[in-house]
Steps between C-alpha positions, in 0.01 A plus 500: 500500500206330339293723277176411334357637179144398418362502147190344347556221249318481166345844524329682779174307502326433830593131489854543367770315696733715707877469460725605787873539432717439806871569516778513753520304825201359681639477850431591862530869415251499213237234574260716705480769233474243221220315683300821538550605139394161369193498726413846366546369146252220571232761561532606134556157345248273336549136414875476455792670674840418349823574685802543272802392704757519219688788666485374858859460619428329834197351674521390860257296707304814582449565131364150450270565796372816331424308180310232693304757701408710199400187310264405785343847495471486123318167514239637741427769237486251213833620360772265377856602590750379239876545469707571191869558434599296804881520541685164525583539871141579585371219278725263694369634832140453383582148380677398824212627715234349275355844434553461126175298510317773692570791264411492131819588313462666162772492236 
């Protein structure tokens, strides 16, 4: 199951980036709930939303679809969606699909 834990970065200021920790599998069973939680998180984010993927054990095509969809929604609100802690398998998937150029990846 994918769980998210949202915390503000660099203090709780109104413009502080938001960090979302994801872990577990992002698959057909978890994508709908993840999509809704991330959309809800956008409502409280300003400027930068960072998804920490370091504890994601699997990400299927549906998970990639969620990331693309949430990124599109974020852009319409002036929010940048960035990724951090991208596991090697997921980094490879992003590279193969060309999505590594679409998402800012933070070290």
